[in-house]
C-alpha positions in Angstrom: -182.6 -41.0 125.5 -184.8 -37.4 126.3 -184.4 -34.2 124.4 -185.0 -31.0 125.6 -184.5 -27.6 123.4 -184.1 -24.7 125.0 -182.5 -26.4 127.7 -180.9 -23.6 128.6 -183.3 -21.7 129.2 -186.2 -21.0 132.4 -188.6 -23.8 131.1 -186.3 -26.4 129.8 -183.9 -25.8 132.4 -186.0 -26.7 135.6 -187.7 -29.6 132.6 -184.0 -30.9 133.1 -184.1 -30.8 136.6 -186.9 -32.5 137.3 -187.1 -34.9 134.6 -183.4 -35.8 136.9 -185.5 -35.8 140.2 -187.6 -38.6 138.1 -184.5 -40.6 137.5 -184.8 -40.4 134.0 -181.2 -40.9 132.2 -179.8 -39.7 129.2 -181.0 -36.2 129.0 -180.0 -34.6 126.1 -179.9 -30.6 126.3 -180.3 -28.2 122.8 -179.7 -24.9 123.2 -177.4 -22.2 121.9 -175.0 -22.3 124.8 -173.1 -19.2 124.2 -175.1 -17.3 126.8 -173.2 -16.7 130.0 -176.4 -15.6 131.8 -178.1 -19.0 131.5 -174.8 -21.1 132.3 -175.7 -21.5 136.2 -179.1 -23.2 135.0 -177.4 -26.2 133.4 -174.9 -25.9 136.5 -175.9 -28.6 138.3 -177.2 -30.8 136.0 -176.2 -34.2 134.8 -176.8 -34.1 130.9 -175.9 -37.0 128.4 -175.2 -34.8 126.2 -175.3 -31.1 124.7 -176.2 -30.6 121.6 -175.7 -27.0 119.7 -179.3 -25.5 118.1 -177.6 -25.4 114.6 -176.2 -28.6 114.6 -178.9 -30.7 116.0 -181.1 -32.4 113.1 -177.5 -33.7 111.5 -176.8 -35.1 115.3 -180.7 -36.4 115.6 -179.9 -38.0 112.4 -177.1 -40.2 113.6 -179.7 -40.8 117.0 -182.7 -40.8 116.3 -183.4 -44.6 117.0 -182.3 -43.7 120.5 -184.5 -40.9 121.5 -187.9 -42.0 122.8 -189.1 -38.3 123.2 -188.6 -34.5 122.1 -189.9 -31.6 124.3 -189.6 -28.9 121.8 -189.2 -26.0 124.5 -186.8 -23.6 122.5 -188.0 -20.2 121.3 -187.0 -16.2 120.8 -189.6 -16.2 123.9 -189.0 -12.3 124.1 -192.7 -10.8 124.1 -191.0 -7.4 122.4 -189.1 -8.8 119.7 -189.7 -6.7 117.0 -188.0 -8.5 113.9 -190.2 -10.5 112.5 -187.3 -12.8 110.5 -185.8 -13.5 113.7 -189.3 -14.9 114.9 -189.9 -16.6 111.5 -186.9 -18.3 111.5 -186.6 -19.7 115.6 -190.5 -20.0 116.4 -191.8 -20.9 113.4 -189.2 -22.2 110.9 -187.0 -24.0 113.6 -190.6 -25.7 115.3 -192.0 -27.1 111.7 -188.5 -28.5 111.3 -188.2 -30.3 114.3 -191.9 -31.6 113.8 -191.0 -33.2 110.7 -188.5 -34.7 112.0 -190.5 -36.1 114.6 -192.5 -37.5 111.8 -189.2 -39.0 109.9 -188.3 -41.1 112.8 -191.4 -41.6 114.6 -190.6 -39.8 117.8 -193.1 -38.5 119.6 -193.1 -34.5 120.7 -194.6 -32.2 123.2 -193.9 -28.4 122.5 -194.5 -24.8 124.1 -196.9 -22.8 122.4 -197.6 -19.5 123.8 -201.1 -18.1 125.9 -199.6 -14.1 124.2 -202.1 -16.0 120.5 -204.8 -15.2 122.4 -204.4 -11.5 122.2 -206.8 -9.1 123.8 -208.9 -11.9 125.2 -212.0 -11.0 123.1 -212.4 -14.2 121.7 -212.0 -15.7 124.9 -209.3 -18.5 126.0 -211.2 -21.8 124.9 -208.5 -24.0 122.8 -210.9 -26.0 120.9 -209.3 -26.7 117.5 -212.3 -25.4 115.7 -211.2 -21.3 117.6 -207.9 -21.3 117.0 -208.1 -20.3 113.9 -209.9 -16.8 114.7 -207.5 -15.5 117.3 -205.4 -12.1 116.6 -202.5 -11.8 119.0 -201.3 -8.6 119.5 -197.2 -8.6 119.1 -195.1 -10.7 116.8 -194.0 -13.3 119.3 -197.5 -13.8 119.8 -198.6 -14.1 115.6 -195.0 -16.8 115.3 -196.7 -19.0 118.2 -200.2 -19.5 116.2 -198.6 -19.4 112.8 -196.7 -22.8 114.0 -200.1 -24.0 116.1 -202.1 -23.4 112.6 -199.8 -25.3 110.7 -199.7 -28.3 113.2 -203.5 -28.5 112.8 -203.0 -28.7 109.6 -200.3 -32.1 109.1 -201.8 -34.7 107.8 -198.7 -36.9 108.6 -198.1 -36.2 112.5 -194.9 -37.6 114.9 -196.6 -41.3 116.6 -197.7 -39.1 119.7 -197.5 -34.9 120.0 -199.0 -32.2 122.2 -198.6 -28.9 122.3 -199.2 -26.3 125.1 -200.4 -22.8 125.4 -198.3 -21.5 128.3 -199.8 -19.1 130.2 -198.0 -16.5 132.7 -195.6 -19.3 133.7 -193.0 -18.1 137.0 -190.5 -20.0 139.2 -186.7 -20.9 139.5 -184.5 -20.7 137.0 -185.9 -17.6 135.6 -182.7 -15.7 137.2 -181.9 -14.8 133.6 -184.8 -13.2 131.8 -184.3 -9.9 133.2 -186.8 -7.3 132.4 -188.8 -10.7 131.1 -188.7 -12.2 134.3 -191.9 -12.8 136.0 -193.6 -10.1 138.7 -192.8 -12.3 141.6 -189.2 -12.2 140.7 -189.5 -8.6 140.3 -191.5 -8.0 143.1 -189.2 -9.7 145.0 -185.8 -8.3 144.2 -188.2 -4.5 144.3 -188.6 -5.6 148.0 -184.9 -6.9 148.7 -184.0 -3.7 147.3 -187.2 -0.9 148.2 -189.0 -1.8 150.5 -192.0 -1.3 148.4 -193.4 -2.6 144.8 -194.1 -0.7 142.0 -196.8 -1.8 139.3 -198.0 -0.7 136.1 -201.3 1.9 135.9 -204.2 1.0 134.0 -205.0 2.9 130.7 -207.5 0.4 130.5 -211.2 1.8 132.1 -212.5 -1.1 133.4 -209.1 -2.1 135.3 -208.3 -0.1 138.3 -204.4 0.1 138.8 -202.7 -3.0 139.8 -206.4 -4.9 138.8 -205.1 -6.0 135.7 -205.8 -10.0 135.9 -202.7 -12.8 134.5 -203.5 -16.9 134.8 -199.9 -17.2 137.3 -198.7 -20.5 136.5 -195.8 -21.8 138.6 -193.6 -23.8 136.7 -193.5 -26.9 139.0 -197.0 -27.5 137.6 -196.2 -27.4 133.7 -193.3 -29.5 134.6 -196.2 -32.1 136.1 -198.0 -31.4 133.3 -195.3 -32.0 130.2 -194.3 -35.0 132.1 -197.7 -36.8 132.2 -198.5 -36.1 128.5 -195.1 -37.6 127.9 -195.3 -40.5 129.7 -199.2 -41.1 129.0 -199.1 -40.2 125.4 -202.6 -40.0 125.1 -205.2 -37.7 123.4 -203.2 -35.5 120.9 -203.6 -32.0 120.7 -203.4 -28.6 121.6 -204.1 -27.2 125.0 -204.1 -24.3 127.2 -201.6 -24.5 130.4 -202.4 -22.7 133.0 -204.3 -22.8 136.1 -207.8 -21.7 135.1 -208.0 -18.8 137.7 -207.1 -15.1 137.0 -205.3 -13.2 139.5 -204.3 -9.8 139.6 -201.1 -8.0 140.1 -202.8 -6.3 143.5 -202.7 -10.4 144.8 -199.5 -11.2 143.6 -197.9 -8.4 145.3 -199.4 -9.2 148.5 -198.4 -12.8 148.1 -194.6 -11.8 147.8 -195.0 -9.4 150.7 -197.0 -11.9 153.0 -194.2 -15.0 151.7 -191.5 -12.2 153.5 -193.5 -11.4 156.4 -193.4 -7.7 155.1 -196.0 -5.1 155.5 -197.3 -4.5 151.5 -196.2 -0.7 150.2 -197.4 -0.5 146.7 -196.7 2.7 143.9 -197.4 2.3 141.0 -195.6 3.7 137.7 -196.6 4.5 133.8 -196.7 1.7 131.7 -193.9 1.7 129.2 -195.0 3.1 125.7 -193.8 0.1 123.8 -195.9 -2.7 125.7 -199.1 -0.2 125.5 -200.9 -1.0 122.5 -200.3 -4.8 122.3 -201.1 -5.4 126.7 -203.3 -8.3 128.0 -205.2 -6.7 130.9 -206.8 -10.3 131.2 -205.5 -13.9 130.8 -207.7 -17.0 132.1 -207.4 -20.7 130.9 -210.1 -22.7 130.1 -208.6 -26.0 131.3 -211.6 -28.1 130.3 -209.9 -30.1 127.5 -206.5 -30.5 129.7 -208.8 -32.4 132.5 -211.2 -34.5 129.9 -208.0 -35.6 128.6 -206.7 -37.0 131.8 -204.7 -34.5 133.9 -206.7 -34.1 137.0 -204.1 -33.0 139.7 -204.8 -29.8 141.6 -202.0 -26.6 140.4 -200.3 -24.7 143.1 -202.5 -21.7 144.7 -201.1 -18.5 144.0 -200.2 -18.1 148.0 -198.5 -21.7 148.1 -196.4 -20.9 144.6 -194.9 -17.9 145.3 -194.2 -18.6 149.2 -192.1 -21.7 147.7 -190.7 -19.6 145.2 -189.9 -16.9 147.3 -188.5 -18.9 150.3 -186.7 -22.1 148.5 -185.6 -20.4 145.6 -185.3 -17.0 144.8 -184.2 -16.2 149.3 -180.9 -18.5 147.7 -180.8 -18.4 144.3 -181.7 -21.9 144.0 -182.2 -23.4 140.9 -184.4 -26.8 139.8 
């Protein structure tokens, strides 16, 4: 059995779909299944067992000898979340329990961290272990992810194999339920369909023109390939950046959506919401040298190709991975 936590969410459900497509059987989905907005993410999946998040460790105690690997994708992913007790419970405390269970039962573990740990980027975007301590996340979500990364790096007892991945700006099918937290590709597509134009945030940083804020946008299909590569090879444990190694502007991304739809671009600029102004990242770009050195050699989708695939093969038809 292969276990995926956060299975009803964006990346978790897409991972289940890819594992099923590749022929992996007995897939176990772990999540809080009470959110009706996420149910379509799992509708078409052949799932061996669905386990409620609160009862996962009881289930694991009975089934650990049959579990080949755990993908711990589940987390409170709302970057504007201010309730640090929730983040402590779900992103730190629960993750520690997953790690300790994998140690106890000798189960390989792959888990999701976040590029939000890099904060404003002044410390760079290197995933070298000796640099992680210096990072200063800008929000409670990033701090919760950073706390677990540091805790992991300090552990003497580890699973038989483990790897953590700092997800950069992931976009793609199965994010339909994320509302405000969905990718700019998703929002741009829906704005174009409704109004024929895209709205982007103005810049409050004099070093960046409006729309020139930069992100390492990584297509979810590439994320899945990296995760499955490490599950299959189980070499070089550690914490890795998971991005493309390229930075593109929000203007680049918006133009790619218009291009995919065959529409001339019309872009407006609106004020940045006050609740994110002080915690806004103006630039992210993954340093993926360690990922390459660990043996991952596949090419990543270009932004244009990824956006075209997402728009034409998924958004237009509301299809799922």
